[in-house]
C-alpha positions in Angstrom: 30.4 6.4 -23.8 27.2 5.1 -25.4 25.6 6.8 -28.4 22.2 8.4 -27.8 20.8 9.2 -31.2 18.1 11.5 -29.7 20.5 13.8 -27.9 22.3 16.8 -29.2 25.7 15.1 -29.0 26.6 11.7 -30.2 30.1 10.4 -29.4 31.8 7.1 -29.2 35.3 6.1 -28.1 37.1 4.7 -31.1 40.8 4.3 -30.4 41.1 4.7 -26.7 38.6 2.0 -26.1 38.3 0.8 -29.7 34.5 0.9 -30.1 32.4 0.8 -33.2 28.9 1.9 -34.1 27.8 -0.6 -36.6 24.6 -0.8 -38.6 21.9 0.7 -40.6 19.8 -2.1 -41.8 16.6 -0.6 -43.3 16.0 1.4 -40.2 18.5 3.3 -38.0 20.0 0.8 -35.6 23.2 0.9 -33.7 25.5 -1.3 -31.7 28.6 -0.5 -29.8 31.4 -3.1 -30.0 34.7 -3.0 -28.1 38.1 -4.3 -29.0 41.1 -4.0 -26.7 44.9 -3.9 -27.3 44.9 -3.6 -31.1 46.6 -1.0 -33.3 44.4 1.3 -35.4 44.8 -0.7 -38.6 43.9 -3.9 -36.9 40.9 -2.3 -35.1 39.6 -0.9 -38.4 40.0 -4.2 -40.2 38.4 -6.1 -37.4 35.4 -3.7 -37.4 35.0 -4.4 -41.1 35.0 -8.1 -40.5 32.5 -7.8 -37.7 30.2 -5.6 -39.8 30.4 -8.1 -42.7 29.7 -11.1 -40.3 26.7 -9.2 -38.9 25.5 -8.5 -42.5 25.5 -4.8 -41.9 24.8 -2.5 -44.8 27.1 0.3 -43.6 30.0 0.9 -41.3 30.1 4.3 -39.5 33.5 5.3 -38.1 33.6 8.1 -35.5 36.3 9.6 -33.2 35.7 10.2 -29.5 37.2 13.7 -29.5 34.6 15.3 -31.7 31.1 16.7 -31.1 28.6 15.4 -33.6 25.2 17.0 -34.5 22.3 14.8 -33.5 21.5 14.3 -37.2 25.0 13.6 -38.4 24.7 9.9 -39.2 21.2 10.3 -40.7 22.5 13.3 -42.8 25.4 11.2 -44.1 23.2 8.2 -44.8 20.6 10.3 -46.7 23.3 12.0 -48.7 24.8 8.7 -49.6 21.5 7.4 -50.7 20.8 10.5 -52.9 24.2 10.3 -54.6 23.9 6.5 -55.3 27.3 6.4 -57.1 29.5 6.6 -54.1 30.5 4.1 -51.4 31.5 6.6 -48.7 30.2 9.8 -47.2 32.2 11.8 -44.6 31.5 14.8 -42.4 33.6 17.9 -42.9 36.0 18.7 -40.0 39.5 20.0 -39.4 42.8 18.6 -38.3 43.5 19.1 -34.6 46.2 21.5 -33.5 48.3 23.8 -35.6 46.6 25.4 -38.6 43.3 23.4 -38.3 43.3 22.6 -42.0 40.2 20.7 -43.4 40.7 17.0 -43.8 39.9 16.9 -47.5 42.6 15.9 -50.0 43.1 15.0 -53.6 45.7 12.5 -54.8 48.6 13.8 -56.8 49.6 10.8 -59.0 53.1 12.0 -60.1 54.1 12.7 -56.5 52.2 9.6 -55.1 50.8 11.7 -52.3 47.7 13.5 -51.1 47.5 17.3 -51.1 45.0 19.4 -49.2 42.0 20.7 -51.2 39.6 22.6 -48.8 36.1 23.5 -49.8 33.8 26.3 -48.8 31.9 25.5 -45.6 28.2 24.5 -46.2 28.8 23.9 -49.9 26.9 20.7 -49.9 28.3 17.4 -51.1 31.6 17.4 -52.9 34.1 14.7 -54.1 37.6 14.2 -52.6 40.1 11.3 -52.8 40.9 11.3 -49.0 39.0 12.6 -46.0 39.3 12.2 -42.2 38.0 8.8 -41.0 36.7 10.3 -37.7 33.2 10.8 -39.3 32.9 8.4 -42.2 30.0 6.3 -43.3 31.0 3.4 -45.6 28.8 1.2 -47.7 29.9 -2.3 -46.7 29.9 -3.4 -50.4 33.1 -1.3 -50.9 35.0 -4.0 -49.1 34.0 -6.6 -51.7 35.9 -4.5 -54.2 39.0 -3.9 -52.1 41.5 -6.5 -51.0 42.3 -7.3 -47.4 43.9 -5.7 -45.4 41.8 -2.6 -46.0 43.7 -0.5 -43.5 47.4 -0.9 -43.0 50.2 1.2 -41.5 53.2 1.3 -43.7 55.9 3.4 -45.3 56.2 5.2 -48.6 60.0 5.6 -48.9 61.0 6.9 -45.5 57.7 8.5 -44.7 55.2 6.8 -42.5 51.8 6.2 -44.1 48.8 6.0 -41.8 46.2 3.3 -42.1 43.7 5.9 -43.4 46.0 7.1 -46.1 46.6 3.4 -47.2 42.9 2.8 -47.3 42.2 5.9 -49.4 45.2 5.3 -51.7 43.8 1.8 -52.4 40.4 3.4 -53.2 42.1 5.9 -55.6 43.8 3.0 -57.4 40.4 1.4 -57.9 38.9 4.8 -58.9 36.7 5.1 -55.9 36.4 8.5 -54.3 34.6 9.7 -51.2 32.0 12.4 -50.9 32.1 14.9 -48.1 29.0 16.3 -46.7 29.2 19.7 -44.9 27.4 18.7 -41.7 27.9 21.5 -39.2 30.3 19.0 -37.5 32.1 20.7 -34.6 35.4 19.2 -33.6 38.5 19.6 -31.5 40.4 17.9 -34.3 
């Protein structure tokens, strides 16, 4: 589906069809790119490369199974500009199925893992070490600090580590946190 910034709902297939909405360059612009037959970590890394090649200022990742307010991207962008010390801003939403916990985590160094740390809904902007990547705006300059691959599926001991956990763990190691903006984001997640 294409993204219509003037409508009430903005959605883009990310993993089923591997699409990306790519740029805010001075004014709000967008482009939908499609990649086929790649794993999530490869798709995310390729989107970063494409955004860098196109000299984008920001990369916005969104999942296709969520409903976004029509001002979601603009809210994240404005919040990121106001904070000025962060490289990422994400929308608040919950894990799909089961207990629907918020996707907001802090890193526990001695256990080498992320633990849930929910916040009060509509509490403004707050800092977390890991958030869901289904609504995440990233300043492209962040990737100048990190080493490639930025996203990678791997294992910690016998536990599988998703590409998003790898990304955020790398950010924690570089002392980079993400802000979460409570954005009235409704989701089936």
